[in-house]
C-alpha positions in Angstrom: 74.3 123.3 119.8 76.3 125.6 117.6 77.7 123.9 114.5 79.1 126.9 112.7 82.7 125.8 113.5 82.2 122.4 111.7 84.5 121.9 108.7 84.1 118.2 108.0 81.5 115.5 108.1 82.7 111.9 108.7 80.3 109.0 107.9 80.2 105.4 108.7 79.6 103.5 105.4 77.4 100.4 105.9 74.1 101.2 107.6 74.7 104.9 107.3 75.3 105.8 103.6 74.6 102.3 102.3 71.3 100.4 103.1 73.1 97.4 104.5 70.0 95.4 105.3 68.5 95.7 101.8 71.9 95.1 100.1 72.7 92.0 102.2 69.4 90.3 101.9 69.4 90.5 98.1 73.0 89.3 97.9 72.4 86.3 100.3 69.3 85.2 98.3 71.1 85.2 95.0 74.4 83.8 96.2 72.5 80.8 97.7 70.8 80.3 94.3 74.1 80.4 92.4 75.6 77.7 94.7 72.5 75.8 95.3 73.9 72.5 93.9 76.5 72.6 96.7 74.0 73.5 99.4 71.2 71.2 98.3 70.9 69.8 101.8 70.9 73.2 103.4 67.7 75.2 103.8 67.9 78.8 102.6 66.6 80.0 105.9 69.5 78.3 107.7 72.1 79.6 105.2 70.7 83.1 105.6 70.6 83.0 109.4 74.2 81.8 109.6 75.4 84.3 107.1 73.8 87.2 109.0 75.0 85.9 112.3 78.6 85.8 111.1 78.4 89.0 109.1 77.2 90.9 112.2 80.2 89.8 114.1 82.9 92.4 113.6 85.6 89.7 114.2 84.6 87.9 110.9 85.8 89.2 107.6 84.3 87.6 104.5 87.0 84.8 104.1 86.4 83.8 107.7 82.7 84.0 107.2 82.7 81.6 104.3 85.1 79.2 106.0 82.7 79.0 108.9 79.7 78.5 106.7 81.3 75.5 104.9 82.3 74.0 108.2 78.9 74.6 109.8 77.1 72.8 106.9 79.7 70.2 106.2 80.1 71.3 102.6 83.4 69.7 101.3 83.0 70.0 97.5 83.3 73.8 97.6 86.1 76.1 98.6 85.7 79.3 100.6 87.7 80.9 97.9 85.0 80.1 95.4 82.4 81.8 97.6 84.6 84.8 98.3 85.4 85.2 94.6 81.7 85.2 93.9 81.3 87.9 96.5 84.0 90.0 94.9 82.5 89.6 91.5 78.9 90.3 92.3 78.6 92.3 95.5 78.6 95.7 93.7 75.3 94.7 92.1 73.7 94.6 95.6 74.8 98.0 96.8 71.8 100.3 97.6 71.9 103.8 99.0 69.3 105.2 101.4 66.7 107.3 99.6 68.4 110.6 100.6 72.1 109.5 100.5 72.9 111.3 97.2 70.8 114.4 98.0 72.4 114.9 101.4 76.0 114.4 100.3 75.5 116.6 97.3 74.2 119.4 99.5 77.0 119.0 102.1 79.6 118.9 99.3 78.2 122.0 97.7 78.2 123.8 101.0 81.9 123.3 101.2 82.2 120.6 103.9 85.1 118.1 103.7 83.5 114.6 103.7 85.2 111.4 104.9 84.1 107.8 105.3 85.3 105.2 107.8 84.8 101.5 107.3 86.1 98.2 108.9 87.2 95.7 106.2 89.1 95.3 103.0 90.0 98.6 101.2 89.2 97.3 97.7 85.7 96.1 98.7 84.9 99.3 100.5 86.2 101.5 97.7 84.1 99.5 95.2 81.1 100.1 97.4 81.7 103.8 97.3 81.8 103.7 93.5 78.8 101.4 93.3 76.8 103.9 95.4 77.9 106.6 93.0 79.1 108.9 95.7 82.9 109.0 95.0 82.7 112.6 93.7 81.5 113.8 97.2 84.1 111.9 99.3 87.4 113.5 100.1 88.9 110.5 101.8 88.0 106.9 102.7 89.8 105.3 105.7 89.6 101.5 106.1 90.8 99.2 108.9 93.0 97.4 106.4 94.9 100.5 105.5 95.1 102.0 109.0 95.8 98.7 110.8 93.1 99.2 113.4 89.4 98.5 113.4 86.6 100.7 114.8 86.2 101.5 117.6 90.0 102.0 118.0 90.8 105.7 118.1 93.6 105.4 115.5 91.2 104.9 112.6 89.3 108.1 113.5 92.6 110.0 114.0 93.8 108.8 110.6 90.9 110.3 108.7 91.0 113.5 110.6 94.7 113.8 109.6 93.8 113.2 106.0 91.0 115.8 106.1 93.2 118.2 108.1 90.7 118.9 110.9 90.6 118.7 114.6 88.0 116.6 116.5 86.2 119.8 117.5 85.7 120.6 113.8 84.1 117.3 113.0 80.5 116.1 113.0 80.5 112.3 112.9 77.5 110.2 111.7 76.9 106.5 112.3 74.3 103.9 113.1 76.3 101.9 115.7 76.5 102.9 119.3 79.8 101.2 120.1 81.6 101.7 116.8 80.4 105.1 115.9 78.7 107.2 118.6 80.8 106.3 121.6 84.3 106.8 120.1 83.2 110.0 118.3 82.1 111.4 121.6 85.2 110.2 123.4 87.3 112.1 120.8 85.3 115.2 121.3 83.6 115.2 117.9 79.9 116.1 117.6 78.3 112.7 117.5 75.2 111.9 115.5 73.3 108.6 115.8 71.5 107.5 112.7 68.6 105.4 114.2 66.8 102.9 112.0 63.5 101.2 112.7 65.1 97.8 113.3 67.4 99.1 116.0 67.0 97.4 119.3 66.4 99.9 122.1 68.9 98.1 124.3 71.6 98.9 121.7 70.9 102.7 121.6 73.8 105.0 122.6 74.0 106.5 126.0 72.3 109.9 126.1 75.5 111.4 127.4 77.4 110.2 124.3 74.9 111.3 121.7 74.7 115.0 120.6 72.0 114.4 118.0 69.7 111.6 116.9 68.4 111.4 113.3 66.1 109.1 111.4 67.1 110.3 107.9 70.3 111.7 106.5 68.5 114.8 105.2 68.1 115.9 108.9 71.9 116.7 108.9 71.1 119.7 106.7 68.9 121.1 109.4 71.6 120.5 112.1 74.2 122.2 109.9 71.7 124.9 108.7 72.4 124.0 105.0 69.6 125.2 102.8 67.5 122.4 101.3 66.0 124.4 98.5 66.9 123.0 95.1 67.8 125.2 92.2 65.6 124.7 89.1 68.7 123.8 87.1 70.1 121.4 89.7 69.7 117.7 89.0 69.6 115.4 92.0 
């Protein structure tokens, strides 16, 4: 497929630029320890299982997640606001990029591509994550569901970022790890769609072949798709 007409790369954030599994596991473990006195009758394995179950549900933002956890485990000496405040204070410490996130974004930025990021959730939290990853210098625009008023996979959030980047769908290569929220809507809007497949992905949740233009297992493979040289200058620091 010819990609010479591509002007912008739009990325999903969590699970695509940010190693969501690693980040979340570390945060859950340490938040449980910080509030262990309140969850003394709750096994860590149960706390972890419920957290992940709710966090994977796109209908739950963090306040709702914590309200449900307290209800599920009958914890009445603690407010969901305390847990959420702890999340806001500490989550930036648990933000891990994939091994090639910085390298790939730096190469794409240097090659002249406009780079956008789309994320469901609170703008402040997503912006902090971009800064915690250290990729803010490469990102031209971040669109969040809070700012736009629509969550992925609604077309409006994709349209918003294309407007901000001043590109048409045909000029965009979209990269994400979720079949429903990333690959399918990108294809429907006539972008070039790239599925970022991880080892833990369930085969049943893979995108339809007809909706997926490319499949990658590392971000660095985007450089091959776009024919961006991967050679590093001797004076270039990665």
